[in-house]
PASE-169808 format. One record per residue (C-alpha): residue number from 0; chain; z, x, y. Coordinates in Angstrom, 3 decimals. Layout:
REM residues N
<num:NUM | chaine:A | pz:Z | px:X | py:Y>
...
REM end
This chain:
REM residues 339
<num:0 | chaine:A | pz:-43.303 | px:59.992 | py:54.037>
<num:1 | chaine:A | pz:-43.197 | px:56.244 | py:53.322>
<num:2 | chaine:A | pz:-42.707 | px:55.379 | py:56.981>
<num:3 | chaine:A | pz:-45.863 | px:57.184 | py:58.051>
<num:4 | chaine:A | pz:-48.165 | px:55.706 | py:55.400>
<num:5 | chaine:A | pz:-49.025 | px:52.085 | py:54.766>
<num:6 | chaine:A | pz:-50.900 | px:50.516 | py:51.865>
<num:7 | chaine:A | pz:-53.602 | px:47.928 | py:52.446>
<num:8 | chaine:A | pz:-56.194 | px:46.254 | py:50.239>
<num:9 | chaine:A | pz:-59.450 | px:45.093 | py:51.810>
<num:10 | chaine:A | pz:-62.109 | px:42.720 | py:50.551>
<num:11 | chaine:A | pz:-65.042 | px:43.523 | py:52.837>
<num:12 | chaine:A | pz:-67.124 | px:40.412 | py:52.432>
<num:13 | chaine:A | pz:-70.451 | px:39.420 | py:53.940>
<num:14 | chaine:A | pz:-68.948 | px:36.122 | py:55.107>
<num:15 | chaine:A | pz:-65.208 | px:36.848 | py:55.341>
<num:16 | chaine:A | pz:-63.010 | px:39.930 | py:55.413>
<num:17 | chaine:A | pz:-59.565 | px:39.618 | py:53.846>
<num:18 | chaine:A | pz:-56.742 | px:42.144 | py:54.047>
<num:19 | chaine:A | pz:-53.571 | px:42.305 | py:51.954>
<num:20 | chaine:A | pz:-50.494 | px:44.142 | py:53.214>
<num:21 | chaine:A | pz:-47.064 | px:43.988 | py:51.539>
<num:22 | chaine:A | pz:-48.427 | px:41.603 | py:48.869>
<num:23 | chaine:A | pz:-49.481 | px:39.008 | py:51.448>
<num:24 | chaine:A | pz:-52.909 | px:38.059 | py:52.750>
<num:25 | chaine:A | pz:-52.342 | px:38.943 | py:56.410>
<num:26 | chaine:A | pz:-55.949 | px:38.760 | py:57.640>
<num:27 | chaine:A | pz:-58.581 | px:36.219 | py:56.640>
<num:28 | chaine:A | pz:-61.328 | px:36.405 | py:59.211>
<num:29 | chaine:A | pz:-65.087 | px:35.767 | py:59.341>
<num:30 | chaine:A | pz:-67.035 | px:39.064 | py:59.216>
<num:31 | chaine:A | pz:-68.687 | px:38.643 | py:62.581>
<num:32 | chaine:A | pz:-68.573 | px:40.543 | py:65.868>
<num:33 | chaine:A | pz:-69.648 | px:39.544 | py:69.395>
<num:34 | chaine:A | pz:-70.868 | px:42.447 | py:71.522>
<num:35 | chaine:A | pz:-71.847 | px:42.938 | py:75.150>
<num:36 | chaine:A | pz:-75.429 | px:44.257 | py:75.082>
<num:37 | chaine:A | pz:-75.150 | px:46.344 | py:78.255>
<num:38 | chaine:A | pz:-71.771 | px:48.025 | py:77.747>
<num:39 | chaine:A | pz:-71.820 | px:47.936 | py:73.898>
<num:40 | chaine:A | pz:-68.226 | px:46.727 | py:74.075>
<num:41 | chaine:A | pz:-66.817 | px:44.342 | py:71.477>
<num:42 | chaine:A | pz:-65.918 | px:41.037 | py:73.144>
<num:43 | chaine:A | pz:-64.665 | px:39.073 | py:70.168>
<num:44 | chaine:A | pz:-64.102 | px:39.395 | py:66.447>
<num:45 | chaine:A | pz:-63.669 | px:36.918 | py:63.612>
<num:46 | chaine:A | pz:-63.065 | px:33.232 | py:64.375>
<num:47 | chaine:A | pz:-63.587 | px:33.719 | py:68.089>
<num:48 | chaine:A | pz:-66.960 | px:35.432 | py:67.537>
<num:49 | chaine:A | pz:-67.952 | px:32.791 | py:64.997>
<num:50 | chaine:A | pz:-67.586 | px:30.059 | py:67.631>
<num:51 | chaine:A | pz:-70.015 | px:32.005 | py:69.816>
<num:52 | chaine:A | pz:-72.634 | px:32.256 | py:67.047>
<num:53 | chaine:A | pz:-75.861 | px:30.563 | py:68.098>
<num:54 | chaine:A | pz:-74.457 | px:29.775 | py:71.545>
<num:55 | chaine:A | pz:-74.782 | px:33.125 | py:73.329>
<num:56 | chaine:A | pz:-76.836 | px:34.123 | py:76.382>
<num:57 | chaine:A | pz:-78.935 | px:37.280 | py:76.595>
<num:58 | chaine:A | pz:-76.029 | px:39.597 | py:77.507>
<num:59 | chaine:A | pz:-74.021 | px:38.797 | py:74.406>
<num:60 | chaine:A | pz:-75.143 | px:39.183 | py:70.822>
<num:61 | chaine:A | pz:-73.302 | px:38.197 | py:67.673>
<num:62 | chaine:A | pz:-73.627 | px:40.634 | py:64.785>
<num:63 | chaine:A | pz:-72.773 | px:40.223 | py:61.139>
<num:64 | chaine:A | pz:-72.144 | px:43.885 | py:60.263>
<num:65 | chaine:A | pz:-72.332 | px:43.295 | py:56.511>
<num:66 | chaine:A | pz:-75.464 | px:42.146 | py:54.769>
<num:67 | chaine:A | pz:-75.717 | px:41.469 | py:51.034>
<num:68 | chaine:A | pz:-72.179 | px:42.764 | py:50.614>
<num:69 | chaine:A | pz:-72.880 | px:46.199 | py:52.108>
<num:70 | chaine:A | pz:-72.608 | px:47.704 | py:55.585>
<num:71 | chaine:A | pz:-75.780 | px:47.026 | py:57.561>
<num:72 | chaine:A | pz:-74.502 | px:47.899 | py:61.043>
<num:73 | chaine:A | pz:-72.301 | px:50.974 | py:60.787>
<num:74 | chaine:A | pz:-70.892 | px:50.958 | py:64.310>
<num:75 | chaine:A | pz:-70.076 | px:47.253 | py:64.455>
<num:76 | chaine:A | pz:-68.467 | px:47.271 | py:61.023>
<num:77 | chaine:A | pz:-66.254 | px:50.202 | py:61.906>
<num:78 | chaine:A | pz:-65.080 | px:48.535 | py:65.106>
<num:79 | chaine:A | pz:-64.471 | px:45.321 | py:63.209>
<num:80 | chaine:A | pz:-62.443 | px:47.019 | py:60.455>
<num:81 | chaine:A | pz:-60.306 | px:48.973 | py:62.921>
<num:82 | chaine:A | pz:-59.656 | px:45.871 | py:65.078>
<num:83 | chaine:A | pz:-58.659 | px:43.833 | py:62.038>
<num:84 | chaine:A | pz:-56.346 | px:46.584 | py:60.757>
<num:85 | chaine:A | pz:-54.789 | px:46.839 | py:64.215>
<num:86 | chaine:A | pz:-54.130 | px:43.124 | py:64.263>
<num:87 | chaine:A | pz:-52.029 | px:43.194 | py:61.061>
<num:88 | chaine:A | pz:-48.734 | px:41.718 | py:62.355>
<num:89 | chaine:A | pz:-46.388 | px:44.402 | py:60.916>
<num:90 | chaine:A | pz:-48.587 | px:47.300 | py:62.100>
<num:91 | chaine:A | pz:-48.916 | px:45.799 | py:65.591>
<num:92 | chaine:A | pz:-45.268 | px:46.564 | py:66.309>
<num:93 | chaine:A | pz:-45.677 | px:50.270 | py:65.541>
<num:94 | chaine:A | pz:-46.068 | px:52.601 | py:68.511>
<num:95 | chaine:A | pz:-48.212 | px:54.972 | py:66.468>
<num:96 | chaine:A | pz:-50.885 | px:54.200 | py:63.895>
<num:97 | chaine:A | pz:-49.769 | px:55.151 | py:60.374>
<num:98 | chaine:A | pz:-52.100 | px:56.804 | py:57.876>
<num:99 | chaine:A | pz:-53.364 | px:54.349 | py:55.296>
<num:100 | chaine:A | pz:-53.781 | px:54.233 | py:51.550>
<num:101 | chaine:A | pz:-56.621 | px:51.786 | py:50.978>
<num:102 | chaine:A | pz:-58.329 | px:50.034 | py:48.131>
<num:103 | chaine:A | pz:-61.646 | px:48.531 | py:49.225>
<num:104 | chaine:A | pz:-63.779 | px:46.176 | py:47.212>
<num:105 | chaine:A | pz:-67.560 | px:46.825 | py:46.868>
<num:106 | chaine:A | pz:-70.456 | px:45.015 | py:45.094>
<num:107 | chaine:A | pz:-71.385 | px:46.394 | py:41.671>
<num:108 | chaine:A | pz:-75.025 | px:46.977 | py:42.638>
<num:109 | chaine:A | pz:-74.146 | px:49.304 | py:45.532>
<num:110 | chaine:A | pz:-75.913 | px:52.660 | py:45.990>
<num:111 | chaine:A | pz:-74.272 | px:56.070 | py:46.501>
<num:112 | chaine:A | pz:-75.307 | px:56.071 | py:50.175>
<num:113 | chaine:A | pz:-73.818 | px:52.633 | py:50.802>
<num:114 | chaine:A | pz:-70.641 | px:53.694 | py:49.030>
<num:115 | chaine:A | pz:-70.345 | px:56.705 | py:51.301>
<num:116 | chaine:A | pz:-70.804 | px:54.451 | py:54.347>
<num:117 | chaine:A | pz:-67.840 | px:52.310 | py:53.291>
<num:118 | chaine:A | pz:-65.721 | px:55.383 | py:52.577>
<num:119 | chaine:A | pz:-66.535 | px:57.031 | py:55.906>
<num:120 | chaine:A | pz:-65.784 | px:53.821 | py:57.784>
<num:121 | chaine:A | pz:-62.375 | px:53.703 | py:56.118>
<num:122 | chaine:A | pz:-61.623 | px:57.362 | py:56.842>
<num:123 | chaine:A | pz:-62.411 | px:56.895 | py:60.528>
<num:124 | chaine:A | pz:-59.799 | px:54.162 | py:60.836>
<num:125 | chaine:A | pz:-57.107 | px:56.514 | py:59.521>
<num:126 | chaine:A | pz:-57.637 | px:56.064 | py:55.784>
<num:127 | chaine:A | pz:-56.013 | px:59.073 | py:54.101>
<num:128 | chaine:A | pz:-56.514 | px:57.972 | py:50.499>
<num:129 | chaine:A | pz:-59.441 | px:55.646 | py:49.956>
<num:130 | chaine:A | pz:-60.197 | px:54.041 | py:46.605>
<num:131 | chaine:A | pz:-63.115 | px:51.726 | py:45.896>
<num:132 | chaine:A | pz:-63.186 | px:48.989 | py:43.273>
<num:133 | chaine:A | pz:-66.152 | px:46.941 | py:42.025>
<num:134 | chaine:A | pz:-66.091 | px:43.276 | py:43.003>
<num:135 | chaine:A | pz:-66.313 | px:41.688 | py:39.518>
<num:136 | chaine:A | pz:-63.526 | px:44.003 | py:38.353>
<num:137 | chaine:A | pz:-61.309 | px:42.985 | py:41.281>
<num:138 | chaine:A | pz:-62.154 | px:39.317 | py:40.663>
<num:139 | chaine:A | pz:-61.196 | px:39.644 | py:36.977>
<num:140 | chaine:A | pz:-57.835 | px:41.232 | py:37.869>
<num:141 | chaine:A | pz:-57.256 | px:38.551 | py:40.528>
<num:142 | chaine:A | pz:-58.026 | px:35.717 | py:38.090>
<num:143 | chaine:A | pz:-55.384 | px:37.146 | py:35.762>
<num:144 | chaine:A | pz:-57.584 | px:38.574 | py:32.993>
<num:145 | chaine:A | pz:-56.112 | px:41.547 | py:31.145>
<num:146 | chaine:A | pz:-59.054 | px:43.924 | py:31.638>
<num:147 | chaine:A | pz:-57.483 | px:46.756 | py:29.595>
<num:148 | chaine:A | pz:-57.746 | px:44.941 | py:26.238>
<num:149 | chaine:A | pz:-60.717 | px:45.435 | py:23.905>
<num:150 | chaine:A | pz:-61.768 | px:41.865 | py:24.541>
<num:151 | chaine:A | pz:-64.871 | px:40.623 | py:26.331>
<num:152 | chaine:A | pz:-64.618 | px:38.454 | py:29.448>
<num:153 | chaine:A | pz:-67.400 | px:37.216 | py:31.680>
<num:154 | chaine:A | pz:-66.853 | px:36.884 | py:35.419>
<num:155 | chaine:A | pz:-69.282 | px:35.343 | py:37.921>
<num:156 | chaine:A | pz:-68.354 | px:35.993 | py:41.550>
<num:157 | chaine:A | pz:-70.499 | px:34.060 | py:44.043>
<num:158 | chaine:A | pz:-69.784 | px:35.486 | py:47.493>
<num:159 | chaine:A | pz:-71.579 | px:35.315 | py:50.819>
<num:160 | chaine:A | pz:-74.131 | px:38.089 | py:50.284>
<num:161 | chaine:A | pz:-74.240 | px:38.734 | py:46.543>
<num:162 | chaine:A | pz:-73.566 | px:37.026 | py:43.241>
<num:163 | chaine:A | pz:-71.890 | px:39.448 | py:40.864>
<num:164 | chaine:A | pz:-72.143 | px:38.749 | py:37.145>
<num:165 | chaine:A | pz:-70.295 | px:41.068 | py:34.777>
<num:166 | chaine:A | pz:-69.032 | px:41.311 | py:31.227>
<num:167 | chaine:A | pz:-65.795 | px:43.288 | py:31.228>
<num:168 | chaine:A | pz:-63.899 | px:44.970 | py:28.378>
<num:169 | chaine:A | pz:-61.621 | px:48.008 | py:27.991>
<num:170 | chaine:A | pz:-61.275 | px:48.501 | py:31.785>
<num:171 | chaine:A | pz:-65.030 | px:48.840 | py:32.215>
<num:172 | chaine:A | pz:-68.128 | px:46.837 | py:33.034>
<num:173 | chaine:A | pz:-70.272 | px:46.598 | py:29.884>
<num:174 | chaine:A | pz:-73.237 | px:44.759 | py:31.367>
<num:175 | chaine:A | pz:-73.728 | px:43.486 | py:34.878>
<num:176 | chaine:A | pz:-76.147 | px:41.945 | py:37.290>
<num:177 | chaine:A | pz:-75.872 | px:41.975 | py:41.063>
<num:178 | chaine:A | pz:-78.018 | px:39.282 | py:42.620>
<num:179 | chaine:A | pz:-78.803 | px:38.883 | py:46.314>
<num:180 | chaine:A | pz:-78.729 | px:35.089 | py:45.978>
<num:181 | chaine:A | pz:-75.405 | px:33.750 | py:47.233>
<num:182 | chaine:A | pz:-73.793 | px:31.797 | py:50.077>
<num:183 | chaine:A | pz:-76.129 | px:33.050 | py:52.828>
<num:184 | chaine:A | pz:-79.263 | px:32.182 | py:50.861>
<num:185 | chaine:A | pz:-77.901 | px:28.699 | py:50.138>
<num:186 | chaine:A | pz:-77.248 | px:28.227 | py:53.873>
<num:187 | chaine:A | pz:-80.859 | px:29.249 | py:54.622>
<num:188 | chaine:A | pz:-82.083 | px:26.805 | py:51.963>
<num:189 | chaine:A | pz:-80.297 | px:24.000 | py:53.811>
<num:190 | chaine:A | pz:-81.784 | px:25.051 | py:57.190>
<num:191 | chaine:A | pz:-85.262 | px:25.061 | py:55.612>
<num:192 | chaine:A | pz:-84.732 | px:21.672 | py:53.945>
<num:193 | chaine:A | pz:-83.586 | px:20.065 | py:57.213>
<num:194 | chaine:A | pz:-86.686 | px:21.399 | py:58.973>
<num:195 | chaine:A | pz:-89.211 | px:20.333 | py:56.359>
<num:196 | chaine:A | pz:-87.723 | px:16.993 | py:55.287>
<num:197 | chaine:A | pz:-86.137 | px:15.704 | py:58.498>
<num:198 | chaine:A | pz:-87.945 | px:17.671 | py:61.231>
<num:199 | chaine:A | pz:-84.449 | px:18.637 | py:62.360>
<num:200 | chaine:A | pz:-83.732 | px:22.190 | py:63.457>
<num:201 | chaine:A | pz:-80.106 | px:23.135 | py:62.754>
<num:202 | chaine:A | pz:-78.334 | px:26.470 | py:63.222>
<num:203 | chaine:A | pz:-76.625 | px:28.575 | py:60.563>
<num:204 | chaine:A | pz:-73.180 | px:27.331 | py:61.546>
<num:205 | chaine:A | pz:-74.193 | px:23.688 | py:61.078>
<num:206 | chaine:A | pz:-75.899 | px:24.485 | py:57.748>
<num:207 | chaine:A | pz:-72.761 | px:26.275 | py:56.589>
<num:208 | chaine:A | pz:-70.723 | px:23.195 | py:57.518>
<num:209 | chaine:A | pz:-73.100 | px:20.932 | py:55.552>
<num:210 | chaine:A | pz:-72.710 | px:23.252 | py:52.533>
<num:211 | chaine:A | pz:-68.904 | px:23.119 | py:52.696>
<num:212 | chaine:A | pz:-68.514 | px:19.397 | py:53.423>
<num:213 | chaine:A | pz:-71.210 | px:17.842 | py:51.222>
<num:214 | chaine:A | pz:-72.401 | px:20.786 | py:49.104>
<num:215 | chaine:A | pz:-73.138 | px:19.968 | py:45.457>
<num:216 | chaine:A | pz:-75.381 | px:21.344 | py:42.712>
<num:217 | chaine:A | pz:-75.939 | px:18.152 | py:40.756>
<num:218 | chaine:A | pz:-77.104 | px:14.690 | py:41.737>
<num:219 | chaine:A | pz:-74.667 | px:12.899 | py:39.438>
<num:220 | chaine:A | pz:-71.114 | px:13.461 | py:40.671>
<num:221 | chaine:A | pz:-68.265 | px:11.146 | py:39.668>
<num:222 | chaine:A | pz:-66.191 | px:11.927 | py:42.721>
<num:223 | chaine:A | pz:-68.769 | px:12.490 | py:45.431>
<num:224 | chaine:A | pz:-68.168 | px:13.393 | py:49.107>
<num:225 | chaine:A | pz:-69.061 | px:10.969 | py:51.878>
<num:226 | chaine:A | pz:-72.345 | px:11.327 | py:53.750>
<num:227 | chaine:A | pz:-72.285 | px:13.599 | py:56.775>
<num:228 | chaine:A | pz:-73.702 | px:13.093 | py:60.267>
<num:229 | chaine:A | pz:-75.695 | px:16.158 | py:61.306>
<num:230 | chaine:A | pz:-76.873 | px:16.874 | py:64.849>
<num:231 | chaine:A | pz:-79.676 | px:19.244 | py:65.789>
<num:232 | chaine:A | pz:-82.979 | px:19.443 | py:67.644>
<num:233 | chaine:A | pz:-85.949 | px:17.282 | py:66.771>
<num:234 | chaine:A | pz:-88.881 | px:19.608 | py:66.072>
<num:235 | chaine:A | pz:-91.463 | px:17.037 | py:67.183>
<num:236 | chaine:A | pz:-89.991 | px:15.670 | py:70.408>
<num:237 | chaine:A | pz:-87.667 | px:18.566 | py:71.272>
<num:238 | chaine:A | pz:-84.825 | px:16.087 | py:71.869>
<num:239 | chaine:A | pz:-81.378 | px:16.406 | py:70.282>
<num:240 | chaine:A | pz:-80.992 | px:13.912 | py:67.421>
<num:241 | chaine:A | pz:-78.754 | px:13.001 | py:64.507>
<num:242 | chaine:A | pz:-79.421 | px:12.482 | py:60.802>
<num:243 | chaine:A | pz:-77.196 | px:11.385 | py:57.927>
<num:244 | chaine:A | pz:-77.152 | px:13.753 | py:54.934>
<num:245 | chaine:A | pz:-75.858 | px:13.047 | py:51.429>
<num:246 | chaine:A | pz:-74.713 | px:15.449 | py:48.709>
<num:247 | chaine:A | pz:-77.832 | px:14.537 | py:46.688>
<num:248 | chaine:A | pz:-80.064 | px:16.044 | py:49.381>
<num:249 | chaine:A | pz:-77.991 | px:19.242 | py:49.484>
<num:250 | chaine:A | pz:-78.297 | px:19.506 | py:45.687>
<num:251 | chaine:A | pz:-82.101 | px:19.255 | py:46.040>
<num:252 | chaine:A | pz:-82.154 | px:21.809 | py:48.860>
<num:253 | chaine:A | pz:-80.272 | px:24.529 | py:46.969>
<num:254 | chaine:A | pz:-81.575 | px:23.772 | py:43.472>
<num:255 | chaine:A | pz:-84.041 | px:26.707 | py:43.273>
<num:256 | chaine:A | pz:-81.377 | px:29.253 | py:44.226>
<num:257 | chaine:A | pz:-78.891 | px:27.821 | py:41.719>
<num:258 | chaine:A | pz:-81.561 | px:28.110 | py:38.996>
<num:259 | chaine:A | pz:-81.905 | px:31.833 | py:39.850>
<num:260 | chaine:A | pz:-78.141 | px:32.280 | py:39.438>
<num:261 | chaine:A | pz:-78.272 | px:30.412 | py:36.093>
<num:262 | chaine:A | pz:-81.140 | px:32.604 | py:34.879>
<num:263 | chaine:A | pz:-79.245 | px:35.776 | py:35.785>
<num:264 | chaine:A | pz:-76.195 | px:34.572 | py:33.862>
<num:265 | chaine:A | pz:-78.399 | px:33.856 | py:30.817>
<num:266 | chaine:A | pz:-79.999 | px:37.293 | py:31.156>
<num:267 | chaine:A | pz:-76.600 | px:39.009 | py:31.267>
<num:268 | chaine:A | pz:-75.466 | px:37.031 | py:28.206>
<num:269 | chaine:A | pz:-78.602 | px:38.111 | py:26.347>
<num:270 | chaine:A | pz:-77.758 | px:41.783 | py:26.987>
<num:271 | chaine:A | pz:-74.143 | px:41.444 | py:25.839>
<num:272 | chaine:A | pz:-73.235 | px:43.313 | py:22.605>
<num:273 | chaine:A | pz:-72.631 | px:40.836 | py:19.741>
<num:274 | chaine:A | pz:-68.889 | px:41.539 | py:19.337>
<num:275 | chaine:A | pz:-68.298 | px:40.830 | py:23.031>
<num:276 | chaine:A | pz:-70.548 | px:37.764 | py:22.891>
<num:277 | chaine:A | pz:-68.239 | px:36.432 | py:20.170>
<num:278 | chaine:A | pz:-65.254 | px:36.950 | py:22.513>
<num:279 | chaine:A | pz:-67.024 | px:35.197 | py:25.398>
<num:280 | chaine:A | pz:-67.760 | px:32.238 | py:23.105>
<num:281 | chaine:A | pz:-63.986 | px:31.783 | py:22.868>
<num:282 | chaine:A | pz:-62.892 | px:32.786 | py:26.370>
<num:283 | chaine:A | pz:-65.734 | px:31.206 | py:28.385>
<num:284 | chaine:A | pz:-66.962 | px:32.136 | py:31.855>
<num:285 | chaine:A | pz:-64.755 | px:32.544 | py:34.931>
<num:286 | chaine:A | pz:-66.029 | px:31.624 | py:38.393>
<num:287 | chaine:A | pz:-64.723 | px:33.205 | py:41.593>
<num:288 | chaine:A | pz:-65.852 | px:33.518 | py:45.226>
<num:289 | chaine:A | pz:-66.649 | px:30.796 | py:47.753>
<num:290 | chaine:A | pz:-69.694 | px:29.634 | py:45.780>
<num:291 | chaine:A | pz:-67.380 | px:28.485 | py:42.973>
<num:292 | chaine:A | pz:-66.296 | px:25.648 | py:45.281>
<num:293 | chaine:A | pz:-69.734 | px:23.969 | py:45.147>
<num:294 | chaine:A | pz:-69.171 | px:20.563 | py:43.576>
<num:295 | chaine:A | pz:-70.364 | px:20.287 | py:39.982>
<num:296 | chaine:A | pz:-71.189 | px:23.983 | py:39.538>
<num:297 | chaine:A | pz:-68.812 | px:24.470 | py:36.600>
<num:298 | chaine:A | pz:-70.299 | px:21.494 | py:34.716>
<num:299 | chaine:A | pz:-73.864 | px:22.583 | py:35.421>
<num:300 | chaine:A | pz:-73.272 | px:26.148 | py:34.189>
<num:301 | chaine:A | pz:-71.389 | px:24.818 | py:31.184>
<num:302 | chaine:A | pz:-74.395 | px:22.651 | py:30.214>
<num:303 | chaine:A | pz:-76.775 | px:25.583 | py:30.675>
<num:304 | chaine:A | pz:-74.758 | px:28.135 | py:28.674>
<num:305 | chaine:A | pz:-72.923 | px:25.828 | py:26.203>
<num:306 | chaine:A | pz:-69.743 | px:27.700 | py:27.116>
<num:307 | chaine:A | pz:-66.542 | px:26.541 | py:28.794>
<num:308 | chaine:A | pz:-66.572 | px:27.423 | py:32.523>
<num:309 | chaine:A | pz:-63.333 | px:27.865 | py:34.482>
<num:310 | chaine:A | pz:-62.924 | px:28.054 | py:38.242>
<num:311 | chaine:A | pz:-60.292 | px:30.561 | py:39.399>
<num:312 | chaine:A | pz:-57.400 | px:29.074 | py:41.335>
<num:313 | chaine:A | pz:-58.118 | px:29.709 | py:44.989>
<num:314 | chaine:A | pz:-61.513 | px:31.317 | py:44.233>
<num:315 | chaine:A | pz:-61.924 | px:32.516 | py:47.844>
<num:316 | chaine:A | pz:-58.979 | px:34.887 | py:47.460>
<num:317 | chaine:A | pz:-59.420 | px:35.939 | py:43.815>
<num:318 | chaine:A | pz:-61.190 | px:39.189 | py:44.742>
<num:319 | chaine:A | pz:-58.717 | px:40.275 | py:47.406>
<num:320 | chaine:A | pz:-55.790 | px:39.347 | py:45.126>
<num:321 | chaine:A | pz:-57.221 | px:41.609 | py:42.421>
<num:322 | chaine:A | pz:-57.767 | px:44.379 | py:44.966>
<num:323 | chaine:A | pz:-54.112 | px:43.991 | py:46.008>
<num:324 | chaine:A | pz:-52.883 | px:44.192 | py:42.401>
<num:325 | chaine:A | pz:-54.961 | px:47.359 | py:41.848>
<num:326 | chaine:A | pz:-53.387 | px:48.843 | py:45.000>
<num:327 | chaine:A | pz:-49.872 | px:48.128 | py:43.680>
<num:328 | chaine:A | pz:-50.651 | px:49.691 | py:40.280>
<num:329 | chaine:A | pz:-52.954 | px:52.575 | py:41.154>
<num:330 | chaine:A | pz:-51.837 | px:54.557 | py:38.073>
<num:331 | chaine:A | pz:-52.505 | px:51.677 | py:35.674>
<num:332 | chaine:A | pz:-55.945 | px:50.949 | py:37.102>
<num:333 | chaine:A | pz:-56.958 | px:54.562 | py:37.696>
<num:334 | chaine:A | pz:-59.946 | px:54.158 | py:35.355>
<num:335 | chaine:A | pz:-61.463 | px:51.290 | py:37.378>
<num:336 | chaine:A | pz:-60.845 | px:52.778 | py:40.827>
<num:337 | chaine:A | pz:-63.448 | px:55.104 | py:42.353>
<num:338 | chaine:A | pz:-61.837 | px:57.883 | py:44.342>
REM end
């Protein structure tokens, strides 16, 4: 039956959706859809739709089908998932669509209803066997932690919609916190800062770019990025104008949100059983997700917690890598997969 079934691992992210097929990341696309309002037809998906964001006229709307790591727009997400699966290079050549064995990654704070939504979406795009895996678990496997051992490890996964904090031991999550402060909130912080401090109105795409190019969480960086020229609309005169932004300003803009993430990490540590806390003292904290790329975050968290903090290699793909490993070894990871 091997020819008729294919195995894929999906990390359904608020910001990006990644798909692994045959041990390779074959799709890495922004989770965004452009739709024609009158015909309800999908015009563009991924990168192409992202370029349209904030630049559409009244007949086209751009939708981000996932909010806070869960499906917010059922129809759009389903169309997006099926389009992305169809565009997997090896499946494109097939003249029929094979049935799929899937492992899909979900946030740890997800409800039963939201879980069912993900599962149904997967079944509609030909998913025969669908397994779900919690994000921090997938991140831990992707970072290379042996989750089966009776040893405590702490993983912090800062994605687009949620920050997942979990202490993992014996193939299970011992204590966790799922926080709706992550990449999207930081982007909004930057938009708000530009409005209040510079009277400059910038869109989400520009704010996202500021975050990536000059984003930092501390005002004292040894190796700091160069200042960035930002264009937008002047709120007073209505004219387009340009401002120069430094990493110090971005650090000020997102400071409150970073403090909330720090507090949640401290709270999770305070709920950790003493034996596992002893393990974490030795192993430290692992950072994954796009938020881990913020300059100076590891040092700042290390100062706050007095623990060593490590950034996963290629933190953007840690979760999907772990999901892919779980897919390869379904028997081994049976206890962490939700059928």
